[in-house]
Each structure stands twice: as structure tokens, then as C-alpha cells.
C-alpha positions as CSV (number, residue, x, y, z in Angstrom):
1,M,20.3,-87.7,-68.2
2,A,24.0,-87.1,-68.1
3,G,24.8,-83.7,-66.7
4,S,21.8,-81.8,-68.2
5,G,18.9,-81.7,-65.8
6,F,16.5,-81.7,-68.7
7,R,13.4,-83.7,-68.2
8,S,10.6,-84.7,-70.6
9,D,7.6,-87.0,-70.6
10,P,6.1,-88.2,-73.8
11,D,2.7,-88.9,-72.3
12,Y,1.1,-85.8,-73.6
13,T,-2.3,-87.5,-73.9
14,P,-3.4,-90.9,-72.6
15,A,-2.4,-93.8,-74.8
16,W,-6.0,-94.9,-74.8
17,C,-8.5,-92.0,-75.1
18,A,-11.7,-93.0,-73.4
19,P,-14.9,-91.0,-73.5
20,A,-18.1,-92.6,-72.2
21,F,-21.7,-92.2,-73.5
22,I,-25.2,-93.1,-72.6
23,V,-28.1,-93.4,-75.0
24,T,-31.7,-93.3,-73.9
25,L,-34.9,-92.3,-75.8
26,A,-33.3,-88.8,-76.1
27,I,-29.8,-88.8,-77.4
28,I,-27.4,-87.3,-74.9
29,C,-24.6,-85.2,-76.4
30,W,-21.5,-84.7,-74.3
31,P,-19.7,-81.4,-74.9
32,G,-16.2,-81.4,-76.3
33,P,-13.4,-79.0,-75.1
34,W,-14.5,-75.4,-74.8
35,A,-12.6,-72.8,-76.6
36,D,-10.4,-71.1,-74.1
37,A,-7.7,-68.4,-73.9
38,D,-4.5,-67.8,-71.9
39,E,-2.4,-64.7,-71.4
40,L,1.1,-64.2,-72.7
41,Y,3.3,-61.6,-70.9
42,K,6.1,-59.9,-72.8
43,Y,8.8,-58.1,-70.7
44,R,12.5,-57.5,-70.4
45,G,14.8,-59.8,-68.4
46,E,17.7,-58.8,-66.2
47,N,20.1,-58.6,-69.2
48,G,17.7,-56.7,-71.4
49,E,16.5,-59.9,-73.3
50,W,12.8,-60.3,-74.3
51,I,11.0,-62.8,-72.2
52,Y,7.6,-64.4,-73.1
53,S,5.8,-66.1,-70.2
54,D,2.4,-67.2,-69.0
55,R,3.3,-65.6,-65.6
56,P,3.7,-61.8,-65.1
57,P,7.1,-60.5,-63.9
58,E,7.4,-59.8,-60.2
59,D,8.3,-56.2,-60.7
60,E,5.2,-55.6,-62.8
61,Q,7.2,-54.0,-65.7
62,T,5.1,-55.8,-68.3
63,V,5.4,-54.3,-71.8
64,E,2.6,-56.2,-73.5
65,V,-0.1,-58.8,-72.6
66,R,-1.5,-60.9,-75.4
67,R,-4.6,-63.1,-75.3
68,L,-3.9,-66.5,-76.8
69,N,-7.0,-68.4,-77.9
70,K,-6.8,-72.2,-77.5
71,T,-8.6,-74.2,-80.1
72,T,-10.1,-77.7,-80.0
73,P,-7.9,-80.5,-81.2
74,N,-7.2,-80.7,-84.9
75,S,-8.3,-84.4,-85.0
76,E,-10.3,-86.7,-82.9
77,V,-12.4,-89.9,-82.8
78,T,-16.1,-89.7,-81.9
79,V,-18.8,-92.2,-81.6
80,T,-22.3,-90.9,-82.4
81,Q,-25.7,-92.6,-82.0
82,S,-29.0,-92.2,-83.9
83,F,-32.5,-93.6,-83.9
84,I,-33.6,-94.8,-87.3
85,G,-37.0,-96.4,-87.3
86,S,-36.9,-99.4,-85.0
87,T,-33.1,-99.4,-84.7
88,V,-30.3,-97.6,-82.9
89,E,-27.1,-97.1,-84.9
90,L,-23.6,-96.4,-83.5
91,T,-21.2,-94.7,-86.0
92,A,-17.5,-94.0,-85.4
93,N,-15.9,-90.9,-87.0
94,N,-12.1,-90.8,-87.3
95,S,-10.8,-87.4,-88.4
96,Y,-7.1,-88.3,-88.1
97,H,-5.1,-88.8,-91.2
98,A,-4.0,-92.1,-89.7
99,P,-5.7,-95.4,-88.8
100,V,-7.1,-95.8,-85.3
101,E,-7.8,-98.9,-83.2
102,L,-11.2,-98.5,-81.5
103,R,-12.6,-100.6,-78.7
104,V,-16.2,-100.3,-77.4
105,K,-17.5,-101.8,-74.2
106,I,-21.3,-102.1,-73.5
107,D,-21.9,-101.4,-69.8
108,S,-25.7,-101.6,-69.8
109,I,-28.4,-102.4,-72.4
110,R,-32.2,-102.7,-72.2
111,G,-34.9,-102.9,-74.8
112,L,-32.4,-103.6,-77.6
113,E,-31.4,-106.9,-79.2
114,F,-27.7,-107.5,-78.9
115,P,-26.4,-111.0,-77.8
116,G,-22.7,-109.8,-77.8
117,A,-23.2,-107.0,-75.4
118,D,-20.9,-108.6,-72.8
119,Q,-17.9,-108.6,-75.1
120,D,-15.3,-106.0,-76.0
121,L,-15.9,-105.0,-79.5
122,K,-12.9,-103.8,-81.7
123,W,-12.5,-102.1,-85.0
124,V,-9.7,-100.5,-87.0
125,L,-10.9,-97.2,-88.4
126,P,-9.3,-96.1,-91.7
127,P,-8.0,-92.5,-91.9
128,R,-10.6,-89.8,-92.3
129,S,-13.5,-92.2,-92.2
130,A,-17.0,-92.8,-90.9
131,T,-17.7,-96.5,-89.9
132,Q,-21.0,-98.0,-88.9
133,L,-20.2,-100.0,-85.8
134,L,-23.5,-101.4,-84.6
135,R,-27.1,-101.6,-85.7
136,L,-29.3,-102.7,-82.8
137,E,-33.0,-103.6,-83.2
138,L,-35.6,-102.6,-80.7
139,L,-37.3,-105.5,-78.8
140,E,-41.0,-105.7,-79.5
141,G,-43.0,-104.9,-76.4
142,G,-39.7,-104.4,-74.4
143,A,-38.6,-101.7,-72.1
144,A,-37.7,-98.2,-73.3
145,P,-34.4,-98.5,-75.1
146,F,-31.3,-97.8,-73.0
147,L,-27.7,-98.2,-74.0
148,E,-24.7,-97.2,-71.9
149,Y,-21.3,-97.7,-73.4
150,R,-17.7,-96.6,-73.3
151,F,-15.1,-96.4,-76.1
152,E,-11.4,-96.1,-76.3
153,Y,-9.0,-95.6,-79.2
154,L,-5.3,-95.9,-79.9
155,L,-3.6,-94.3,-82.8
156,G,-2.0,-96.5,-85.5
157,E,-2.6,-99.8,-87.3
158,P,-2.3,-102.7,-84.8
159,G,0.8,-104.8,-85.3
160,A,2.6,-102.3,-87.5
161,L,6.2,-103.4,-88.2
162,H,9.1,-101.0,-88.3
163,R,10.8,-101.3,-91.7
164,P,12.8,-98.2,-92.5
165,T,14.7,-98.3,-95.8
166,E,17.7,-96.4,-94.4
167,P,18.9,-94.9,-91.0
168,Y,16.9,-91.9,-89.8
169,R,18.2,-88.4,-90.5
170,A,19.1,-86.5,-87.4
171,P,16.2,-84.0,-87.1
172,F,18.3,-80.8,-87.3
173,A,20.5,-79.0,-89.8
174,I,23.2,-80.9,-91.6
175,S,26.7,-80.6,-90.0
176,N,25.2,-79.4,-86.7
177,N,25.6,-81.5,-83.6
178,Y,23.9,-81.4,-80.2
179,P,24.2,-83.4,-76.9
180,V,21.9,-86.4,-76.3
181,T,20.7,-86.0,-72.7
182,Q,18.5,-89.1,-72.4
183,A,18.4,-92.3,-74.4
184,F,17.9,-96.0,-73.7
185,P,19.0,-97.6,-71.5
186,G,20.0,-94.5,-69.5
187,V,16.4,-93.4,-68.9
188,V,15.3,-90.9,-66.3
189,T,11.8,-90.0,-67.3
190,H,11.4,-92.4,-70.2
191,K,10.0,-95.2,-68.1
192,T,7.0,-96.4,-70.0
193,P,6.9,-98.7,-73.1
194,D,5.9,-95.7,-75.3
195,S,9.0,-93.8,-74.2
196,Y,11.8,-96.3,-73.5
197,F,13.6,-95.7,-76.8
198,A,12.8,-92.0,-77.1
199,I,15.8,-89.6,-77.2
200,D,16.1,-86.1,-75.8
201,V,18.5,-83.8,-77.6
202,A,19.4,-80.5,-75.9
203,M,19.4,-77.5,-78.2
204,P,18.6,-73.8,-78.0
205,I,15.0,-72.6,-78.4
206,G,14.4,-71.7,-82.1
207,T,16.6,-74.4,-83.6
208,D,15.3,-75.6,-87.0
209,I,13.7,-79.0,-86.8
210,F,13.6,-81.2,-89.9
211,A,11.7,-84.4,-90.6
212,A,13.8,-87.5,-89.8
213,R,11.8,-89.6,-92.3
214,A,9.1,-89.0,-94.9
215,G,5.5,-89.4,-94.0
216,I,2.1,-87.9,-93.6
217,V,1.5,-85.3,-90.8
218,F,-1.6,-86.5,-88.9
219,D,-1.5,-84.5,-85.6
220,V,-0.1,-81.2,-84.4
221,A,-0.4,-79.0,-81.3
222,A,1.0,-75.5,-81.9
223,N,-0.6,-73.0,-79.5
224,N,1.1,-73.7,-76.2
225,F,4.0,-71.7,-74.8
226,Q,4.5,-72.7,-71.2
227,S,6.7,-75.3,-69.6
228,G,7.0,-76.8,-66.1
229,L,7.8,-79.8,-63.9
230,D,4.3,-81.0,-63.2
231,P,3.6,-83.9,-65.6
232,I,-0.1,-83.8,-65.1
233,K,-0.4,-80.0,-65.5
234,D,2.4,-79.3,-67.9
235,G,2.5,-82.6,-70.0
236,P,-0.5,-81.7,-72.2
237,A,1.0,-78.2,-72.9
238,A,3.8,-79.6,-75.2
239,N,3.7,-78.6,-78.8
240,V,4.0,-81.7,-81.0
241,I,4.0,-83.0,-84.5
242,R,3.2,-86.7,-85.3
243,I,4.2,-88.0,-88.7
244,L,2.9,-91.4,-90.0
245,H,5.5,-93.5,-91.9
246,D,4.7,-95.8,-94.8
247,D,5.2,-98.9,-92.6
248,G,2.5,-97.8,-90.2
249,T,4.9,-96.5,-87.5
250,Y,5.0,-92.8,-86.6
251,A,7.5,-90.3,-85.3
252,L,6.8,-87.9,-82.5
253,Y,8.6,-84.5,-82.3
254,A,7.8,-82.8,-79.0
255,H,8.4,-79.6,-76.9
256,L,8.4,-77.5,-80.1
257,N,8.4,-73.7,-79.9
258,W,5.2,-71.7,-79.6
259,N,3.6,-70.9,-83.0
260,S,6.5,-72.3,-85.0
261,I,5.0,-75.4,-86.7
262,R,5.1,-75.1,-90.5
263,V,3.1,-78.2,-91.4
264,Q,-0.6,-79.3,-91.0
265,P,-2.4,-82.6,-90.8
266,G,-2.8,-84.3,-94.2
267,V,0.4,-82.9,-95.7
268,R,3.1,-85.3,-96.8
269,V,6.6,-84.2,-95.8
270,Q,9.9,-85.4,-97.2
271,R,12.9,-86.5,-95.3
272,G,14.9,-83.4,-94.4
273,E,12.0,-81.0,-94.8
274,Y,11.8,-78.1,-92.3
275,I,8.8,-78.7,-90.0
276,A,9.1,-76.5,-86.9
277,D,11.5,-74.9,-84.4
278,S,12.6,-76.5,-81.2
279,G,11.3,-75.1,-77.9
280,N,10.7,-75.7,-74.2
281,T,7.0,-76.4,-73.9
282,G,5.2,-79.0,-71.8
283,F,6.8,-81.1,-69.1
284,S,10.3,-79.9,-69.5
285,S,13.0,-78.2,-67.4
286,G,15.2,-77.0,-70.3
287,P,15.1,-76.4,-74.1
288,H,15.4,-79.7,-76.0
289,L,13.7,-81.9,-78.6
290,H,12.0,-85.1,-77.6
291,F,12.0,-87.6,-80.6
292,A,10.5,-91.0,-80.6
293,V,9.3,-93.6,-83.2
294,L,6.2,-95.5,-82.1
295,R,4.0,-98.4,-83.2
296,N,0.7,-99.7,-82.1
297,A,1.6,-103.2,-80.9
298,G,-2.0,-104.2,-80.4
299,E,-3.8,-102.3,-77.6
300,R,-0.6,-100.8,-76.4
301,M,1.8,-98.2,-77.8
302,E,5.5,-99.1,-78.0
303,S,8.6,-97.0,-78.8
304,I,11.1,-98.4,-81.2
305,P,14.9,-98.2,-81.2
306,V,16.2,-96.3,-84.2
307,E,19.5,-95.6,-85.9
308,F,20.5,-92.2,-87.2
309,L,22.7,-91.7,-90.3
310,G,26.3,-91.3,-89.2
311,A,29.7,-90.8,-90.9
312,D,30.4,-93.0,-93.9
313,L,26.7,-93.8,-94.1
314,V,26.8,-96.0,-91.1
315,G,23.8,-96.2,-88.7
316,V,24.4,-94.7,-85.2
317,V,22.4,-95.6,-82.1
318,P,22.4,-92.5,-79.8
319,A,23.4,-92.8,-76.2
320,A,23.0,-90.5,-73.3
321,G,26.1,-88.3,-72.9
322,S,27.0,-88.6,-76.6
323,V,26.8,-86.0,-79.3
324,L,24.4,-86.5,-82.3
325,T,25.6,-85.1,-85.6
326,A,23.4,-84.6,-88.7
327,Y,24.7,-86.0,-92.0
């Protein structure tokens, strides 16, 4: 990234989320994330500025300590199982305001009739839906029913095609401009298919962020405040917004400021609508916005090259070391 030192990684969660379940005569319930809390330290810096950090200052002159409660994810995909008479039913619940590609793999099965158990089973789950996946009959006189399976899911409609009707709006205030610190092909940390065409734009913490294209908000993370250079530890701590477009692609806005997100899942936002403030959360070494447009290419997530509206209504492809201006 030309002369900035900023780093980002878009892999905030695995591309395929993959829980595993076992069903026996008693249904086994696997717990979800526990509610948790972190501490936020407020103190003065060397120049008298207020600093908010997850680490206390070395001189112990903390002014305030706040407890920040972490909540479970806003949306998720679960697969539940139930015994009904002589059958076992598997049902998928998708709480996202977006379609999801689901894959189930049967690892072991006894006492249940299912000739396709050795195959990968796939479905596309509609937004906010409950879908019956399998209905398995008990074998007469067979062993006690046992079913071991895994499932994975990927956001988005498989095979979505990118069809914007106009260039994207730069995601900040009109007439403002900020340096692009990473963009294809000059990648430093954007080395996976879901990040090749992402762009990093350096900007001060608290810069207003606007929707680059209209769509439906389907995922947010808003309670994180720390940053660092460990992709495994710090990557999941990025505040993000994901917005689904009418063509099935979606935009990712990442590293947003703590507690600044102004939208929630299920809300439709318009192009140019204020959605959050920029920040420095997650895997990041400096304040910036990570922006990417992605599509489910069928069992894999791909980033998409985009053009932003430039002078004289001409589309502009951002490049590392250039300046992006909002029109």
C-alpha cells in the first residue's frame, strides 16, 4: 500500500461457516456464543487528547473504566433436528435478510433410511426463512437411530451477477477526497479471491460513511473498539456493515468506529445515505475504510472490480496511491 502502512484483512468470519451436530435418541444441543464483556479504558494522552482503549495506560492514570457487553450475532444460520413419530426431521433456519447457500454432509447414519447419505446436499435458503431439509424414516427393527452431520453456509445467492445501473458513489461526503492505500493490482493484504478487488481508503476516525449503492442491510457488527495486527485475534473485532444489492451482490464496509452504526438488519438504505463513521477496528494498523463488493460465485465468495462516479459522470477505477473524490 503506497506509503501508508495501513493494513486490513476482509476475512472477518470464515467464508464458509461450519458447525457440526450429532443426533442420537436424545437431541444434542450445541451452545452458541456466550454473552461476554470487555473493558474500555478512558484516559488522557500525552497531548491532553482523550484516548479510548481496551488496554490500560502504563502510568495508571485511568479516568474511567466501562464494561462493554458483547452480544450474540444479529443473524445466523442454524440446523435443528426433531423426532416426530417414526421420523427424524432436519430444518434450517436462516435469520439473515439475505439468501444463503447451505451444504450438509452426512458423516454417519444408523437406524434411519436415507440412500443419499454419502452425497453432499445443497440448498439455497431464502431470507428470513425456515426450510425443511430432510425427513428420515426409522428402519423397522433396526439399531437405535444415530445421525452425525456437518453443515456449512455461504452468504448470497449462488451465481449472482454484478449489474449496477451506474458507477458507485464514493462512500464519504460529496467534494471530499481521501487517499487510496490499497487497490487491485497493488495488493498487500488483499490476497484472497474475496478481497482482490477491495479498496482501502485512509481517513480520520469519525469520518461520515455513506452507502455507495442502495440495498438492504443484512448484517452489522457494532460493539467492537480495538484494533491490532494479529489477523486471527483482531480480524473478528472489526465493526462492519453488509448491504445486499438488487442484483444479488453485496457491499462490505469495514473497520467502522465503535458504536457509530446508524442502520440495522432489514432496513433498506438509499445511495448516499449516512450509515456509520469510519474507524480503526479489527485487523488494522491505521484509520481507514475497507470497501468491497462481493458475490457468491457458487461455493466460493469473490470480490468484484467496481467503478466510482468521477468528474463529468465518468466511472473511475481506484488505484493505490491515487486520491478518490466523492461526486
